[in-house]
C-alpha positions in Angstrom: 0.2 -0.5 -0.1 1.0 3.2 -0.7 2.2 5.6 2.5 -0.6 7.7 4.2 0.2 9.4 6.8 -3.3 8.5 8.8 -1.6 4.9 8.7 1.1 4.4 11.8 2.8 0.5 11.8 5.0 -0.6 14.3 6.9 -4.1 14.4 6.4 -3.6 18.0 7.1 -7.6 19.4 9.8 -9.5 16.8 10.9 -12.7 17.7 14.2 -13.8 19.5 16.4 -16.9 20.4 14.6 -17.2 24.1 11.1 -15.7 22.4 10.5 -17.6 19.4 7.3 -16.6 19.0 4.6 -13.7 19.7 1.3 -13.2 18.2 -2.8 -13.6 19.0 -3.3 -10.2 20.6 -6.0 -7.8 21.9 -6.0 -4.3 22.7 -8.5 -2.6 25.6 -8.4 0.9 26.7 -7.9 1.0 30.4 -10.2 3.8 32.5 -7.2 6.0 32.9 -6.4 6.2 29.2 -3.5 3.6 28.9 -4.2 0.8 26.5 -3.3 -2.6 27.1 -2.1 -4.9 24.6 -1.8 -8.5 25.8 -0.7 -11.2 23.5 0.7 -14.6 23.6 4.1 -14.9 24.6 6.3 -18.6 23.1 9.4 -19.1 25.5 9.8 -22.6 24.2 9.3 -23.0 20.3 6.7 -21.5 17.8 4.8 -24.8 16.8 0.9 -24.5 18.6 1.3 -26.3 21.2 4.7 -24.7 22.4 4.7 -23.2 25.9 3.4 -19.8 25.6 2.1 -17.7 28.5 0.5 -14.1 28.2 2.3 -11.8 28.4 1.6 -7.2 28.2 2.8 -4.2 27.2 1.1 -0.2 27.6 0.7 2.4 25.6 0.1 6.3 27.3 -0.5 7.7 23.7 -2.8 6.3 22.0 -0.8 3.4 20.6 2.3 5.2 19.1 4.6 3.9 21.3 4.4 0.7 24.1 6.5 -0.1 27.3 9.3 -2.1 26.2 9.4 -4.6 29.0 6.9 -7.3 29.0 4.7 -7.5 31.7 3.4 -11.4 32.7 -0.5 -11.0 33.0 -0.6 -15.2 32.8 1.9 -17.8 33.6 1.3 -20.8 31.5 -1.2 -23.1 33.2 -1.5 -26.0 31.3 0.6 -29.2 29.8 1.8 -27.3 26.7 0.5 -23.9 26.7 -1.8 -21.2 27.7 -2.4 -18.5 24.4 -5.1 -17.4 22.2 -6.7 -13.4 24.8 -9.7 -11.8 24.5 -10.2 -8.7 26.6 -13.1 -7.2 27.0 -14.5 -4.6 28.8 -17.8 -6.1 30.6 -21.3 -4.3 31.3 -20.5 -4.5 34.8 -17.2 -2.4 34.8 -14.6 -5.3 34.9 -12.1 -6.5 32.2 -12.8 -9.6 31.4 -10.0 -11.7 30.1 -10.5 -14.9 28.7 -7.5 -17.6 27.7 -7.1 -21.4 26.3 -5.8 -23.3 28.1 -4.6 -26.3 26.3 -3.3 -29.1 27.4 -3.4 -31.9 24.9 -4.4 -32.9 21.6 -7.7 -33.4 23.2 -8.2 -30.9 25.9 -7.9 -27.1 24.6 -10.5 -24.7 26.6 -11.7 -21.4 27.2 -11.0 -19.8 30.7 -12.0 -16.5 32.4 -11.0 -14.1 34.5 -12.3 -10.3 35.9 -10.7 -8.0 36.9 -12.5 -4.8 39.2 -8.9 -2.4 39.3 -8.7 -1.9 36.1 -5.9 -5.3 35.3 -3.4 -4.8 38.2 -5.4 -8.3 39.9 -7.7 -11.0 38.5 -10.5 -13.2 39.8 -10.1 -16.8 40.4 -10.0 -18.4 36.6 -13.9 -20.0 35.4 -13.9 -22.5 32.6 -16.4 -21.3 29.8 -16.7 -24.5 27.9 -18.4 -27.3 30.2 -17.8 -29.9 27.6 -14.0 -31.8 27.8 -12.8 -31.8 24.2 -10.1 -29.3 22.3 -12.1 -25.9 21.2 -10.7 -23.4 19.4 -11.3 -20.0 20.2 -9.3 -17.2 18.2 -8.0 -14.0 20.3 -10.2 -11.2 20.6 -13.4 -13.2 19.7 -15.5 -12.8 22.8 -18.4 -10.2 22.7 -21.4 -9.4 25.2 -24.6 -8.6 23.6 -27.0 -5.8 24.3 -28.6 -8.3 26.8 -25.8 -9.0 28.7 -25.5 -11.8 27.5 -21.6 -13.5 27.2 -21.4 -15.4 23.7 -17.9 -17.7 22.9 -17.7 -18.6 19.8 -16.0 -21.8 19.6 -15.2 -25.0 17.2 -14.5 -27.9 18.3 -11.9 -30.7 16.9 -12.7 -34.1 17.8 -9.8 -35.8 18.9 -10.3 -40.1 20.2 -6.7 -40.7 21.9 -4.9 -37.0 22.4 -2.6 -37.1 19.9 -2.2 -35.6 16.6 -2.3 -39.0 14.8 -6.8 -39.1 15.7 -7.0 -35.3 15.9 -9.2 -33.9 13.3 -9.0 -30.3 11.5 -12.8 -30.9 10.7 -14.5 -27.8 12.8 -18.1 -28.1 14.2 -18.8 -24.4 15.1 -20.8 -22.9 18.2 -21.2 -20.8 20.8 -21.0 -21.1 24.8 -23.4 -18.4 26.4 -23.5 -17.0 30.0 -26.1 -15.2 31.6 -25.2 -14.4 35.0 -21.3 -12.3 34.0 -19.5 -15.1 33.2 -20.1 -17.2 36.4 -22.0 -20.0 34.7 -21.8 -21.4 31.0 -23.9 -23.8 28.7 -23.9 -24.7 24.8 -25.2 -23.3 22.4 -28.3 -25.9 20.8 -27.4 -25.3 17.2 -23.9 -27.0 16.0 -22.8 -26.3 12.5 -20.6 -28.5 10.2 -19.3 -27.3 6.9 -20.4 -29.3 3.6 -19.0 -32.9 3.5 -16.7 -32.2 0.3 -14.6 -29.8 3.3 -11.5 -31.3 5.4 -11.5 -28.3 7.3 -15.0 -28.0 8.2 -16.0 -24.5 9.8 -13.3 -23.5 11.9 -12.3 -20.4 14.2 -15.6 -18.4 14.2 -16.2 -14.9 15.0 -19.6 -12.8 15.8 -21.3 -9.8 15.7 -24.6 -8.5 16.8 -26.2 -6.9 14.4 -28.6 -4.4 14.9 -31.6 -5.8 15.1 -30.4 -8.1 17.9 -29.5 -10.9 15.4 -26.1 -12.2 15.4 -24.0 -13.4 12.8 -21.1 -15.5 12.9 -18.1 -15.5 9.8 -16.0 -18.9 10.1 -13.2 -19.4 7.8 -13.1 -22.8 5.1 -11.2 -24.4 2.8 -13.6 -23.9 0.2 -12.1 -20.5 -0.8 -14.4 -18.2 1.3 -15.9 -17.6 4.8 -18.9 -19.2 5.5 -21.4 -17.4 7.3 -25.0 -17.9 9.8 -27.0 -15.8 11.7 -28.8 -16.4 14.9 -31.9 -15.0 16.1 -32.2 -15.6 19.8 -29.7 -14.7 21.4 -26.4 -17.3 20.0 -29.4 -20.3 20.8 -29.6 -21.5 17.5 -28.5 -20.5 14.1 -29.2 -21.3 10.2 -27.4 -23.1 8.4 -24.1 -22.2 7.2 -23.8 -20.8 4.0 -20.6 -19.7 1.5 -20.7 -15.8 1.0 -18.7 -13.6 -1.7 -15.7 -13.5 0.9 -12.9 -14.6 -1.2 -10.2 -16.2 1.4 -7.5 -18.7 1.9 -8.7 -20.9 5.0 -7.7 -17.6 7.3 -9.9 -16.0 9.5 -12.4 -12.8 9.2 -12.1 -10.5 12.0 -15.4 -7.8 12.3 -16.6 -5.2 14.0 -18.9 -2.0 14.5 -16.9 1.4 14.3 -18.7 3.4 17.1 -18.4 6.5 15.4 -20.5 5.4 11.9 -22.0 2.3 12.7 -20.9 0.8 10.4 -19.2 -2.7 10.1 -15.5 -2.8 9.5 -14.3 -6.4 8.4 -10.5 -7.3 8.0 -9.8 -10.6 6.3 -7.6 -12.0 3.9 -9.1 -10.6 0.5 -8.3 -12.8 -2.8 -11.0 -11.6 -5.1 -9.5 -10.3 -8.3 -5.7 -10.3 -8.8 -5.5 -11.6 -5.0 -6.5 -14.8 -6.0 -2.8 -15.5 -7.3 -1.9 -16.5 -3.9 -3.5 -19.4 -3.3 -3.3 -20.9 0.4 -0.9 -17.4 1.6 -2.3 -15.4 4.3 -1.9 -11.9 2.2 -3.1 -9.5 1.6 -5.0 -7.7 4.6 -8.0 -6.2 3.5 -10.3 -3.8 4.7 -14.2 -3.3 3.8 -17.0 -1.7 5.2 -20.5 -2.5 5.1 -23.5 0.6 5.6 -26.4 -2.5 5.5 -25.4 -5.0 8.0 -22.8 -7.2 6.6 -25.0 -7.7 3.5 -22.6 -6.6 1.2 -19.0 -4.8 1.5 -17.1 -1.6 -0.1 -14.5 0.1 -0.1 -12.1 -2.1 0.2 -8.5 -0.8 1.3 -5.1 -3.0 1.4 -3.5 -3.1 4.6 -0.6 -5.1 4.4 0.5 -6.8 0.6 3.3 -8.4 1.1 3.5 -11.3 -1.1 6.0 -13.4 1.3 3.8 -11.8 4.2 1.6 -14.1 6.6 -1.6 -11.5 8.1 -4.1 -13.1 10.7 -5.3 -13.2 13.8 -6.7 -9.6 13.6 -7.6 -7.6 17.3 -9.3 -4.5 16.4 -10.1 -1.9 19.2 -11.4 2.1 18.4 -10.0 4.6 20.4 -11.6 7.8 19.1 -11.0 8.7 15.1 -8.4 5.9 15.2 -8.4 1.7 14.6 -6.1 0.0 16.9 -5.0 -3.3 15.1 -2.6 -6.1 16.4 -2.1 -9.0 14.2 0.6 -11.3 13.2 3.0 -10.0 10.1 5.5 -12.2 10.1 7.3 -14.4 6.6 9.2 -17.3 5.4 12.3 -16.4 7.3 10.8 -15.4 9.9 7.8 -17.7 10.6 4.7 -16.8 9.5 3.1 -16.2 13.3 6.4 -15.0 15.0 5.8 -11.3 15.0 3.0 -9.3 16.6 2.9 -6.0 14.6 0.3 -3.1 15.9 -0.8 -0.4 13.1 -3.3 2.8 14.0 -5.2 3.6 11.5 -7.7 6.8 11.0 -11.1 5.8 10.5 -11.5 8.1 7.8 -9.0 6.0 5.8 -11.5 3.1 5.6 -13.7 5.6 3.8 -12.0 6.7 1.0 
């Protein structure tokens, strides 16, 4: 993309021998105005099951600069790792801190801690997924509906013996719901499965509440596009998943509402037109606006387009007139998921 003074990119967290991967972030604005970035901090390898903890950095100037020393928010509690964080301002005023604990190929679930003192201390953890199994919940994915209900979008991957040999890549998407501020949780009635021809199934779901109170879910697939489903009862039941016009590799999409305009902002790897040549690569990183609640998308803008880049697992936070993004921005030399970048983009840039 051409240089624009409305876009500031910070290659904030490059890998090192002692810290070979930094990935999957989430950013929240604290009540004193500072930003807190929490992310997966790997320390014993860069694979998805390598040891990792949740670390954090702070910014006092809206994300332009960040503290240089990591603060450990959550030590590794898993037999493998602790990763994939969501920071969410709850309706109660507390901060919800959601993170995955991974023990084996058959045991990965999301947990919640809450803070009443702006991330200084945290409550005891609560498991948000009552059923045992391997559930993938991406970073920056948990939402709270206008009703107060909390939604955790998850993809279940069956595994019979706890090893990679029987782990199924075919995801089954669903939600876990809480109506008591995260104290207790239950599973949605609907479990969404992809077409029989799909090896991926429906993976890494993300959800957003629409203006009419319905909920839209987007899921990554190996079918060349994002799939979509809707709920009209607060996430209890879902329509059959259908392919969308959002062409993409098997890579997640992120959608949130811009507070100042009310429109939806989508971030994904757009593989339409000339970018179809990238095949399974997670590039370019593209933004688009929807003025009709996700029925159509316009104003496509390229955020990143390095052919060797690997852009994914975006978090999206709005601070005044700026969208603050974090995303993996690696490449073939350092590893696709190993570098976490923060980018600040003025909201009017998305409308040009």
